[in-house]
N, C-alpha and C positions, 0 to 999 in steps of 0.2 A: 193527241195522236201518239205522243211518246208513251203514254200510259198503256196503250194497247200493245206496244212492243214488249212491255214488261208483263202484262197480264195474260196474253195469249199463250206464251210458252209455259207459264205456271198452270194455266187451266189444262193444257194438253198433258203436262206432266202428271197432274193430279188424276186425270182421266186414265192415263196409262197405269198409274199405281193402283187405281180401283179395278181396272181390268185384270191386272196381274193378281190382285188379291182374290178376285172372283174365280179366276182359273185355278189358283192354288187351292181354294176351298172346294171347288168341284172335283179336282183330282184327288184330294185327300179324304173324300167320302163324307163331306159335311151335309150333302143333300141326298144321301142314299135312302133315308127313311123319313120323308116329310110328314107322313100320317101317324107315325109312331107316337110322337109327343101329344098329338091331338087325341089319340085313342087312350093313351096312358092316363090322362087326367080323368077319364070316365070310369076306369076300372077301380073298384073299391077293394083294395087289398090291404087295408089298414087293420091288421089284426093285433090285438093287444099282446105284448110279449109276456110270457109267463114270469110272474114275480119271483124273486129269489126266496121269499118266505115259503111259497108253496113247494119249491124244490127242496128246501132245507127241512121242512116239517116231516118228510118221509124218513128221515134218518133215525 
């Protein structure tokens, strides 16, 4: 029974910290674009960069 007097306040404190962290994340815009990352992985925008040799050969 003495263990519960120790564990319950710790559990409530951790829950409060988690709630505060969630509220901070929501207010700072962490959840504004939930579909952006999911769509970004589908877009194939990997274009090879021009090599320095092709730029230098024109001189």
